[in-house]
C-alpha positions, 0 to 999 in steps of 0.5 A, spaced: 625 163 427 627 157 422 621 154 419 619 147 421 618 141 416 615 135 416 611 129 411 604 128 411 600 122 407 595 125 403 592 118 399 586 120 395 583 113 398 581 111 405 586 106 409 581 101 408 580 102 400 588 101 400 588 094 404 582 091 400 587 093 393 592 090 396 588 084 398 585 084 391 592 084 388 595 079 392 589 074 391 590 076 383 597 074 383 595 067 387 590 065 382 595 067 376 600 063 379 595 057 380 593 057 373 600 058 370 604 053 374 610 053 378 615 058 375 621 056 372 627 054 376 631 060 373 626 065 376 627 062 383 632 067 386 630 070 392 635 076 391 631 078 385 624 077 388 626 081 394 629 087 389 622 087 386 619 087 393 623 094 395 621 097 388 613 094 389 613 098 396 616 104 394 611 104 389 606 103 394 608 108 398 608 113 393 600 111 391 599 113 398 601 121 396 606 123 402 607 130 401 612 135 404 609 140 409 613 146 410 611 151 416 613 158 417 611 163 423 606 168 421 608 175 419 610 180 425 606 186 424 610 191 428 605 197 431 604 203 427 606 210 431 605 217 428 610 223 431 606 229 430 612 235 430 610 242 432 614 246 427 612 253 428 617 258 429 615 258 437 620 251 437 626 255 436 626 258 443 630 257 448 637 258 451 643 253 448 638 248 446 631 250 443 625 247 444 625 244 437 633 241 439 630 238 445 624 234 441 630 232 436 634 229 442 628 226 445 627 222 438 634 220 438 634 217 445 628 214 443 631 210 437 637 207 441 631 204 446 626 201 441 630 197 436 625 198 431 619 196 435 614 200 431 613 203 425 613 210 425 611 216 420 613 223 421 608 228 420 610 236 421 605 242 423 604 249 423 599 252 418 597 246 415 599 238 416 604 235 412 609 229 412 616 230 413 618 226 407 613 230 402 616 236 405 623 234 404 621 231 396 618 238 395 625 241 397 629 237 393 625 237 387 623 229 387 617 225 387 613 224 393 617 218 397 612 213 401 611 211 408 617 206 408 622 211 406 622 214 413 620 207 416 628 206 419 632 209 425 637 213 421 632 215 415 628 218 421 633 222 424 636 224 417 629 227 415 628 231 421 635 234 421 633 238 414 626 240 418 626 247 420 620 250 425 619 257 421 611 256 421 609 262 424 602 259 426 600 253 430 593 250 427 593 244 431 586 242 431 586 242 423 592 237 424 589 233 428 583 232 423 587 232 417 592 227 420 586 221 419 587 222 411 593 219 412 591 212 416 591 206 412 587 200 412 588 200 419 589 206 424 595 207 428 596 204 435 598 211 437 600 218 435 606 222 439 604 230 439 611 233 440 610 241 441 611 246 447 603 247 447 602 254 444 596 253 439 592 258 436 585 254 436 586 251 444 578 251 445 577 247 438 582 241 440 577 238 445 573 235 440 578 231 435 582 229 442 575 225 444 575 223 437 581 219 437 579 216 444 573 213 440 577 210 435 582 207 440 588 211 438 590 215 444 595 221 443 601 222 447 604 228 449 611 230 449 612 237 452 617 241 451 620 248 453 622 251 460 616 254 464 620 257 469 623 263 465 620 270 467 619 272 459 622 274 452 624 279 448 625 279 442 627 284 436 622 282 430 624 287 424 629 292 422 627 297 417 633 300 413 633 304 407 637 298 402 640 305 399 643 310 402 647 317 401 654 317 404 654 322 410 647 322 410 643 321 417 639 313 416 634 312 420 633 305 422 626 303 424 626 298 430 621 293 432 621 290 439 616 284 442 616 283 449 612 279 454 613 278 461 617 284 462 612 290 462 615 297 465 622 294 465 627 298 462 632 296 457 638 298 452 637 298 444 644 298 441 646 299 433 652 297 431 657 296 425 659 289 423 665 287 420 666 282 414 667 277 419 660 278 422 663 281 429 661 288 432 666 293 430 664 299 433 658 302 435 653 307 431 650 310 436 649 311 443 644 306 447 638 308 447 633 306 453 627 304 452 621 302 457 617 296 455 610 296 454 609 288 452 606 286 445 610 289 439 613 296 440 617 301 435 623 306 435 628 309 431 635 309 431 640 313 426 647 314 424 651 317 419 653 313 413 660 312 411 663 307 406 665 302 412 658 301 414 654 296 410 652 291 415 648 293 421 646 289 428 641 292 433 640 288 439 637 290 445 639 288 453 638 280 455 635 278 461 638 273 465 631 269 466 629 270 458 625 265 455 631 265 449 637 269 448 638 268 440 632 273 437 635 279 442 638 281 436 638 282 428 642 284 422 641 288 416 645 291 410 644 297 406 649 300 400 652 306 400 650 310 394 657 313 391 653 317 385 657 324 385 654 329 388 655 336 383 655 342 387 654 349 383 658 354 387 657 362 384 662 366 388 661 374 388 667 377 392 672 381 388 678 379 392 684 379 386 687 371 386 694 371 388 699 366 384 701 360 388 706 355 385 703 347 386 707 341 382 711 346 378 705 349 376 702 357 377 695 357 380 691 363 381 688 362 388 681 366 387 677 367 393 673 360 390 679 356 392 679 354 399 671 352 399 672 349 391 678 345 394 675 343 400 669 340 397 673 336 390 678 333 396 672 328 397 672 323 391 664 323 391 663 331 390 664 334 384 664 342 384 663 347 379 666 354 381 663 360 377 665 367 379 660 373 379 666 379 380 666 381 373 659 384 372 657 376 370 657 369 372 663 365 369 666 359 370 672 358 374 677 353 372 681 349 376 688 353 376 683 359 377 682 361 370 676 364 368 672 361 362 668 367 358 664 361 354 661 358 360 657 361 365 651 360 370 646 354 366 642 357 361 636 352 361 632 348 367 635 342 364 642 344 365 641 347 372 638 339 374 645 336 373 647 339 380 645 337 386 645 343 389 647 351 388 651 355 393 651 363 393 656 367 396 656 374 396 652 374 389 646 380 388 640 378 385 641 383 379 646 377 377 640 373 375 634 372 371 627 372 374 627 365 369 633 363 373 630 364 380 624 359 378 629 354 376 633 355 383 626 354 387 624 348 383 631 345 383 629 345 391 622 344 392 620 339 386 627 335 385 630 335 392 636 339 391 640 343 396 641 351 396 646 355 401 647 362 401 653 365 405 654 372 407 657 378 404 656 385 402 652 382 396 648 377 400 641 376 403 638 383 404 644 387 402 644 384 395 636 385 394 634 378 396 629 380 401 623 380 396 625 375 391 623 368 390 629 365 394 626 369 400 621 364 401 626 358 400 631 360 405 630 359 413 631 366 414 628 372 414 631 378 412 628 384 416 633 390 414 634 393 407 641 393 408 643 388 413 651 387 411 655 390 417 663 389 415 665 393 422 662 386 426 666 381 429 662 376 430 662 370 436 658 364 434 656 360 440 655 352 436 648 349 439 650 342 441 644 338 444 644 331 446 644 329 439 648 333 434 645 336 427 650 331 422 653 338 420 657 338 426 660 331 426 667 333 425 671 328 428 669 321 430 670 322 438 664 325 441 668 328 446 673 331 443 668 333 437 664 338 442 671 341 445 672 343 437 665 346 437 666 350 443 672 353 439 669 355 433 672 361 430 670 369 430 668 372 423 669 379 421 663 382 418 656 379 417 649 380 414 646 382 421 638 383 420 637 375 419 631 372 423 629 365 424 623 363 420 619 360 425 616 352 424 621 351 418 628 352 420 633 351 426 639 355 428 645 351 429 650 357 431 647 363 435 651 369 433 653 375 438 657 381 437 664 380 441 666 384 446 669 391 445 667 392 437 663 398 437 668 402 434 668 396 428 673 390 427 680 389 424 677 389 417 673 396 418 680 398 420 682 396 413 676 399 410 677 406 413 684 406 410 682 404 403 676 408 404 679 415 407 672 414 412 673 416 418 669 412 422 665 406 420 659 405 425 658 398 427 650 397 424 650 390 428 645 391 434 646 388 441 643 381 441 643 375 438 641 372 431 643 366 427 649 365 424 648 358 421 640 356 420 638 350 416 631 348 414 627 345 409 623 347 402 619 343 399 622 336 397 629 340 398 634 343 404 636 350 405 641 353 409 643 360 410 650 363 413 650 370 415 657 371 415 662 371 408 667 365 408 672 368 404 678 372 406 679 377 409 672 376 413 673 369 415 681 368 416 680 365 422 674 359 419 679 358 413 685 358 417 685 357 424 680 352 426 684 346 426 691 345 423 694 342 416 690 336 414 685 336 420 682 343 418 676 343 420 673 347 415 674 342 410 670 337 414 664 342 416 663 344 408 663 337 406 658 335 412 654 340 410 654 338 402 652 331 404 646 334 408 644 339 404 643 334 398 641 328 402 634 328 398 637 329 391 639 322 389 633 323 385 635 330 382 637 328 375 632 323 375 626 324 370 621 319 373 620 321 381 616 316 386 614 317 393 609 313 398 606 315 404 609 311 409 615 307 411 612 300 413 605 298 413 601 293 417 596 288 414 590 292 412 592 298 411 592 302 404 598 304 400 598 311 397 604 312 392 605 318 387 609 319 382 611 325 378 615 325 371 619 331 368 621 332 360 627 333 357 627 341 359 626 339 366 618 341 366 613 337 370 609 333 365 603 328 365 605 326 357 608 319 359 605 313 360 607 310 368 607 302 368 608 299 375 608 292 378 610 289 384 615 285 385 619 281 392 624 286 395 629 281 395 632 276 390 632 270 395 625 271 397 621 265 395 613 266 395 608 261 397 604 264 392 603 267 385 600 273 389 602 278 392 599 281 399 596 287 395 589 287 392 588 289 385 584 296 385 577 297 384 576 301 377 583 300 374 582 295 368 586 289 367 589 286 361 594 281 364 589 276 364 589 274 371 582 274 375 584 273 382 583 279 387 590 280 389 596 283 385 600 277 382 608 278 382 611 282 376 603 284 374 603 290 370 598 296 370 598 303 368 598 308 374 593 313 372 594 321 373 592 325 379 587 329 374 583 324 373 578 320 378 583 317 382 580 314 389 583 316 395 589 320 392 589 328 393 588 332 387 594 334 384 599 334 378 602 327 377 601 320 377 598 316 384 594 310 386 592 307 392 592 300 394 589 295 399 594 290 403 592 284 404 589 283 412 594 277 413 600 275 410 601 269 406 603 264 410 602 268 416 610 271 415 612 276 420 614 281 414 614 282 407 618 287 403 615 289 397 619 293 391 614 297 386 617 298 380 616 304 376 617 305 369 615 311 364 614 311 357 613 316 351 609 312 346 613 306 346 620 308 348 623 307 355 624 314 358 626 313 365 625 307 371 625 308 379 623 303 384 620 304 391 621 299 397 615 298 401 615 294 407 609 290 410 609 288 418 605 283 421 604 281 428 603 273 427 599 269 433 606 265 434 610 270 436 605 273 441 606 269 447 612 265 448 611 261 454 610 254 453 603 251 455 604 245 458 596 244 461 594 244 454 598 237 453 596 235 459 588 236 457 589 233 450 593 227 453 588 226 458 581 227 453 584 222 448 586 216 453 593 217 452 600 219 457 604 225 458 611 223 455 617 227 460 623 224 456 626 219 451 626 213 456 618 214 457 617 214 450 621 208 449 617 204 454 610 206 451 613 204 444 616 197 447 610 196 450 606 196 444 604 189 442 606 186 436 601 182 432 603 175 429 599 173 423 597 166 421 603 161 420 605 160 412 604 152 410 608 150 404 606 143 401 609 139 396 607 131 393 614 127 394 612 124 387 613 131 384 620 131 386 626 130 381 629 125 386 624 121 388 623 119 380 630 119 379 630 113 384 624 110 382 626 109 375 633 108 377 630 102 381 626 099 375 632 100 370 637 096 375 631 090 375 630 090 368 637 089 367 638 084 373 633 079 369 636 080 362 642 077 365 639 072 367 636 071 361 628 072 364 628 078 359 
């Protein structure tokens, strides 16, 4: 509106006084005229008198004090409206349009119809209340902007585009109480609550709603979310080791949450993703799961290879699900390509045969086939030793024997290997000390041990009463168990889930077909029996039909020895041809037949053709499986914890063992631990981890809080000292209490416990453990919207339930706009320069006029 202008006379005297003054002046002039006599003829000019009269009139008017008055309309005070947005994680539910998207759409539709009729303040709530402007400023490192920064339509929409609904709790009642502290001199005209109604503190919302009614501030609610859906299934967490060994069996722990589908069967699928994030292939068969409601877990597994780094776990989507976006989750793992070092001791006495390769002549001894099969894999290093000369000597790549190198002479040297293969080697070739080293390599350092058959293996090689007899997965029953005349047929056990050693071909159907063709062997250590409880048989062996008089190899022996008859010693019945087991931290394997010529010609040459020989793949699989726990085999600090994942309130118990330069256990080191976030991208809301400082442990960092700070160092006590809750034993250990609730209500937190061993002030070694803390936050427990709660809030506060943007726009446009008092500006006319300029100009003209007439 245009300001109105007018002129008013604000004379300092009344009208009567002014008239009286005029009369007095007129009388005075008349008296002066009478006393002075008549004026001269020259001054009697009516033009001059008229001009003087005009000047006098102008002066008289100015004496009446004319004032210019400019009156502008009063200030238009737009009503103030607070938008209160639910930014909890449940707002991400929905199909193509999530609940959060629905809120943004309604706001956009409203903005188009209101034409800035009201001033809008944006606030979000989850765990606590905050303004959208504050959140944006904090995220971008700017000073806190004021309310005016989010007043315009464009600014509001821009701010909302940067908001993500990630809060894992909905505390609506505290948010309403805190909102009153954001009021200005007067409360807003109304509050608009955008939410799905899923809130923790439903019973506590009544009082704040009634308070706003008394305050005269209605709460209008905008319910979002589809209430006609059947339920929801979500994958809430996937726990996979950060680093895995190639060809190792990797266990993937999957956590499902379901609501509304109790008793329904679904399938969980594990797939590998390519570089574009597209599912490239299945890593396991779909696993059926019966939903129980709430959180449940299951395990999937796959065999690690170089191509598998990104994983995707998905669960069957139901047609009436609330949201399908949470039915899958991705994870990443890294394949550790540290070379596996294998020490292979072969005792067979067959003479080497010369073979020309690449212009060179190589001596192919009995160790050549297995050694070559292993070193074809770039991640495997194999050192071959021969025990055929009365002592153990190293065999070079070309079959030459190195007299100066043999079996490791110290425990530290043996600890440089991940596994040892003993093929047809007698117990007498090793000292008692070396046997102890082998036992410790498996039990303490997680290494692998494989014993293969032959005349000098198992009981025939005097291993029955040795310490390795306890390590192997079989029991040796006979003192002389080698039977050279046995033709042994093995039957591979093929349950629905094959042992990792039997993953020969990627095609599952063809793989089972070739396992049915597992070759026969001639000669085996027949007196083996499975060790109960600690081992399993992969192949059950039985005598081939018609071998009662000995096989082909037995015939060769008869011709060589001149013995007329070689009676087979193998009794009727089955025995384990290949058995595997676990011992301490490591793994073991026993194979009853010999694997060198002439005992295993079919195994060496006929099982697969050319480059597709299954013999090679079999042994690589065996090595990878046997050494799966030996990634720490050559470390001097080894740590472990009691669980793969924990819940809030659980106790985390972990241990560490240290080794000196001679690979002996030691407690002479100082072990320092600290807790760090598992991911470098993790941005903790607090300076403290969710782990409490242990009672009785001295604190030297200066921190005083009840929780361990991120990166705060603490010493790990020895187990033989007083360590609460940790079993007595060698090494170091501690129990830590995890907080009852995660900071910010997070669904899971990944921790990394870094351990460093020091000898005095010198760092000896370091290692780390990953710990996953899982939680079931309230926000994820029930995905259904609660529109009844929003209806109740509107009724208690005197508001309305607004279904869409049209209804919200009508409510805002109906809010009254207050017009303030008009603004009046007054200025006297005599203070204006042009009035004074006119007056002075007239007087000047009058003077010059009189002068020209000779009157001045």
